[in-house]
Structures are given as C-alpha cells and as structure tokens.
C-alpha positions as a printed Julia matrix, in Angstrom:
88×3 Matrix{Float64}:
   3.85  21.78  53.96
   5.88  20.4   56.86
   5.01  19.75  60.45
   6.27  21.1   63.75
   6.36  19.66  67.25
   5.46  22.1   69.99
   6.2   21.44  73.65
   3.46  23.19  75.61
   2.84  23.87  79.29
  -0.75  23.7   80.54
  -1.38  25.06  84.03
  -4.59  23.88  85.73
  -6.77  26.22  87.81
  -5.95  24.41  91.05
  -4.14  21.4   92.53
  -7.51  19.69  93.08
  -8.18  19.22  89.34
  -8.09  15.59  88.17
  -5.21  15.67  85.7
  -6.34  12.52  83.89
  -9.72  14.12  83.15
  -8.05  17.39  82.13
  -5.78  15.46  79.78
  -8.83  13.79  78.17
 -10.55  17.17  77.72
  -7.41  18.6   76.09
  -7.23  15.67  73.67
 -10.92  16.09  72.8
 -10.44  19.82  72.11
  -7.71  19.38  69.48
  -8.47  21.07  66.17
  -8.49  18.98  63.01
  -5.02  18.13  61.77
  -3.33  18.42  65.18
  -2.32  15.49  67.34
  -0.79  14.96  70.74
   2.4   12.92  70.8
   2.47  12.29  74.55
   2.09  14.04  77.88
   4.53  14.62  80.69
   3.82  16.13  84.1
   5.83  18.71  86.01
   5.5   19.39  89.74
   5.32  23.17  89.96
   4.69  24.07  93.62
   2.32  23.47  96.53
   0.78  20.39  94.91
   0.19  22.09  91.56
   1.18  19.93  88.58
   1.5   21.22  85.02
   0.69  19.07  81.98
   3.34  19.14  79.27
   1.92  17.84  75.99
   3.92  17.6   72.79
   1.6   18.67  69.98
   2.21  17.99  66.28
   0.73  20.62  63.92
   1.12  21.68  60.31
   3.76  24.3   59.68
   1.53  26.94  58.08
   0.21  30.38  58.96
  -0.85  30.42  62.59
   1.15  27.35  63.6
   0.31  26.46  67.19
  -2.11  29.37  67.7
  -5.27  27.34  66.98
  -4.17  24.66  69.44
  -3.33  27.28  72.08
  -6.77  28.85  71.65
  -8.52  25.47  71.83
  -6.62  24.47  74.99
  -7.32  27.85  76.64
 -11.07  27.21  76.27
 -10.94  23.84  78.08
 -12.57  23.79  81.51
  -9.95  23.72  84.26
  -7.13  25.35  82.27
  -5.6   28.44  83.85
  -2.92  29.14  81.21
  -1.33  27.76  78.06
   2.25  28.46  77.01
   4.41  27.21  74.17
   7.78  26.25  75.62
   9.57  25.08  72.47
   8.84  24.54  68.76
  10.85  22.58  66.24
  10.41  21.17  62.72
  10.02  17.45  62.3
C-alpha cells in the first residue's frame, strides 16, 4: 500500500480566529496513520486567511476522506477542500 500527499485548504469561520491555535487543533484531530507535512497560509480576502496543510495518508479505500471529516469537526473550521492529490 502506497501513500499520497494531499494539499488541502482549510477556511476558518472568521478572520478573528487565532490561526496558530487552529493549526494545533487540526494536528490533534488527525486520524491514526495520517500526518501533516507542513502548513502554508493564503490571504483570501478582507483579513481572512486560509490554512493550507499538506497531509500524508495511506493510498487505500477512502483516501483523504477520514482526514477531511476529522478536520471538518474541528472548532473554528468553516470548510475543508482537497486542492490536489498525488502519489509519493
């Protein structure tokens, strides 16, 4: 079983959310077997900044779905989107 790297886009509920704390909550919510290989930030508009983690997961049935579901449950997250996926 191989692994894939998924570039994701996490939109916070509002510009007032502490992105460092949100990043810590996202890391803590990762399901077993998944890992984050770094975060970037993207200025969206009107002070809103998206978090762009690169997540490494096993390439099996479901792929990034369990990570997407876990991230969507984190307090302060408005939306989760997978931007790009590639084998590593």
